[in-house]
Every structure is written in C-alpha cells, then in structure tokens.
N, C-alpha and C positions, 0 to 999 in steps of 0.2 A: 489382423489387428494384434498389437503387441501388448502383452501383460505388463503394466507399469506400476503394479503394487509393490512398494518397498517399505522398509522400516524408516522411521523419521531420521535416525542417526545416519542413514546412508546418503541423505541429500544435504546434510549440513556442510560437508566439504566442498559443495558446489559454489558456495559463497566465498568470494575472494575480496581482498582489499581493492578500494577504488571503484567498485561497481556501483551502478544505479539500481537500487532495490525498490520495488513497488509492493505495497501491502494492500490486499483487497479489503472489502468491507467498508464500513462507514462509521466514523467517530467511535462510539462504544458499542457497535453492533457488528456481529460476525467478523471479528478481527482474528488473525492467526496468532493468538497469544501463546499457545503451546509451542508453536514453532519458534517464536522469539525467545521464550524461556529456555528451550533446548539450545538455541544458538548461543545464548549468553553463558551456557555451561562449557562451551567449546573453548579450548585454550590453544593458541592465542585467539582471542576474539578478532573478527574482521575489523579493519580500520578504514577510516576515510570514505565511508559509504555516503552516497547521495540518496536520500530517502525521498521517494515520490509517492504521494498518496493524495486522493481527492480531498479528503478531510482526515487529519491525523488525530489519533486518540491514545488509548492506553498502550497498545502494542508498540506504537511509534515512540511513546515516551520512554518505554523500557529500553528500546534500542539506543535512544539518546543517552539515557542514564548509564548504559553499559559502556559508553565511550566509543561506540561504533560509527557514529554519524558525524560527518563534517558539514554537509549541506542538506538543506530541507527545501523541498518543492511541494507546497500545499496551499490551499486557500483558507484553511482553518486548522489550528492546533490547540486542542483542549479536551476537557472531559465533560462537556455539555453542562448539565445542571450540577455536576460535582465540582465545577470551577476550573481553574487553570491546570495545565499539565505541569506537575512540579519540576520534573527533571529537565524538560525543555525550557521552562521559564528560567531556571537557574543557569542553564547552558547559555542562553541568550544574554542574560545579565552579565555573565563572565566573559562574553565574547568568544565562546568556543564553537559557536554554530554560525554558519553563513546561511542566511535566508534568501532564497531566490523567489522573489515576489511572483505569485501566481493568482489567477482568478479561475472561476469555473470555466469561463470561456477559453482562457489560454491553455489550460490543461486539456480540455476536450478537443480543441483545435489541434494542439500539438500531437495528441495521440491519434487523431483522425489522419493527420498528415503522415504519421509513421505507418499506419495501417495501409494507406494508399501508396506507400513508397514515394512520397512527395517531400520536397524540401520544406514546404510551408503550406498553410491553409489560410486564405484571406477571410477577414471578418470585420464587422463594424465595431466590435468591442474595443474598448480602451480609447476610442477617439474622443478628444476633448478632455482627457485626464492627464495626470502627471506621472502615470505608471511608466511611461517611456523613459523618464529620468532615472528610475531605479532598475530598468531592464533595457540597457542600450543595445542588447543583442536582438531585441524585437524591432523590426523595421516596418516602414509603411510602403505601400505600393499604390500606383494609380490604376484604377479599373480601366482597361483599354476600351471599354464600350461606353461607359457613362462618364468617365473622367473623375469619378469619386475617389477620394483618398481612403484606403482601407489599411487595416492592420494585417501584417503578414506574420502569423504566429509560426515559429520554427517547429519542425518535427521534434518530438521527444523520444529519445532512444532509451530503452529499458533492457538491462542485462538479465534481471530475474524478477519474476512476479510470484508472490506467495499468497494464495487465495484459500480461505476456509470455506467449505461448501457443506450443504446439508447432506447430500447423498452423492456418491460417485460409483461408477463401476470400475473394474480392474483396468480398463482401457483409457480412462481419463475423461469420459463423458460425465457431466455433473449437473446437479440441480442445486440452485442457490437458495431456494426457499423464501423468496421475497427480498425486496430492497437490493436489486442487482447492482446499483451504482455504476461504476465504469469497469467492472471486472471482466466483462466480455472483451472490451477493447484491450485491457491489459494482457489478457491471455493471447490475443492476436499479435501484440507488439513485442512482448518480451522474448528474448532469445531462449530463456529457460523458464518453464512454468511448473511450479510445485503446488499441488493441491493437498490440503489436509482435510479429511472428511470425517464428519460425525459417523457416517455409516457407509460401508462399502458393500454393494449388492452385486449379484450376478447379472441382473438386467434391470435397467431403470424403467419405471412406469411414469408416464406423463412427459410433457415437453422437456427436452434437453436444453439447458441454458448455456452450458459450455461444452464444446465438442472436444473430444480427446485428441484430435489431430495435432494440436499445438502443445499438448500437455507432456511434460517430461517425466513426471513421477506422481504417483498417488500414495499418500500416507494415511493409514487408518488412525484417526486421532479423536476418539470420543471426548466430548467436552473440550474440544480444542480451541474454542473461542472464549471459554470461561476465564475471567468473570464478566466479559462482555456477553451479549446475548446471541443466540442462534435460533431464530424463529423458524418453526414453532416448537423446537425441542426444549428450549429453556429460556427464561428471561435473564436480563442482566442481574448480577449480584452486587447491589449497591453497597452492602456492608463490606464486601471484599475490596471494592474500589476505594472506599474510605480508609480501609486498613492499609492499602497501598499508599495512599496520599499521606497518612500519618507516618508510615515507615520512611518515606522520602523526606518529610519535614524533620524527622528525628535522626537523619543521616544514617539510616539503616537500609538503604536501597539494596546493597549487596547481600545482606542477610535475607531480605525479602525474596530476591530472585533465586536464591539457593533453596 
C-alpha cells in the first residue's frame, strides 16, 4: 500500500483549466470548503471548469464567485433554509454560467455508466417530459425485449473529485460518517480523487466506505467542511453562512475568501 498523505498545497496544482470537477457531500453538509478556499488563493485561479455535484451548496457557490466555473451540472444549487446561493444567482443573471440541466436520475445513471465503462445507462426517467428539449445530447432507445422507449443517459466523465471525509488512513481508505450521497461513485469514476479528512489515523475502525485504491491523495484538514457540517464532529455554522451571504450582497466576496 502507498502512503498518500500530503499537504493540501501539494494537490492544488493538479486542477487545470477546462476540467470537470466534482465536489462530494450534500448541499451544506460535509462539503470540501477548506479545499475550495485554498484553491481560490492560487494565482492564477483555474478557469472554465465544469462543476459536477449532486446538489450544490456553499463550496460550489464560492467556486462560481471566484470566476472558476463556466458550466454547472447539478439538480439543485442553493443554501437550503438560508436561501439562494448568491454568487451562483448573480452569475446566472449575468449570463456567465451555462447550466446543463440534470436530475437525480440523470446524474446517477451517468455515473453508473462511467463506473461500468459503458456509453450510457437506460432508464424510464424523463419520459413524458420536456427535458429532452434542453438536453439534446440525451437520446432515447428502444428496449429490444419489450419494445418500450427508454432514456439513454450518457456516461459522465470526471477529471477530479474532491471529497471531505470524517476519517481516513494514510492509504486513502475512509469513513464518511453518514450521508454518503454519491461520493463512492465519484471516487470510482474520477481520474484523480482528493480526500480532505477531519482526522487521519493509522488504522480505521468500522466499515470502510471509500477504499484507497482509487484515491490519489489524502490531506489532513481539521474543520475542513466548516461552516458546513461534518457529522458527528460538528454542526453547520449558520451565523457564518449568513456572514458569507451578507459579504456577497455587499460585494465583498473577495475579502471574504481571503
């Protein structure tokens, strides 16, 4: 087994322009916020990234606010009970972001196809909807056994996945600590997988949720999800999220991320 523990600054150069970047976690829970903050300190910042995430929240909004993102693939972008994601909302209003319409089914099927090294995965999702009008790349096929029309969701390719975990060992095996979302699939699909970990231990106790085989690097990053939560280590910090929103509305985003 290979020791994959490195400093956070060592993995930032792995992100390049025009890549598809996936962020683990869910809305405002267990998001790799510390990684995004560090990336925004890098000069020059990466450009023209496609951001893929099952649901986008604070960390995603910061990437958009930093001018790194040109395309977004997600089925939700917001801050839950705290309202709209301010920098994303502004970018959409100004026409600076291209939204690739997704749903839970299209993201899940696209990643499953990539895991299986397939071009697509068939599904009944989207049938009878107008989603095909905004996603002309999604085709339909005929089931050769039943004759039923199915949706052929294309595989989703991911260059890099950044996932914050509760615990990891030096070899990349990790425990998520609840709310796993699609992180396991992301770790199996992405060409490069970076883990930021609340705690790095010599040996994990309990079921391993992410195996180290696909992990490129592990970065010890206590409070790496703050101000989003990392159960059971700490809850989300609502006051800090509100401070972020106020800073964005006051045009002080760059001061905030510094």
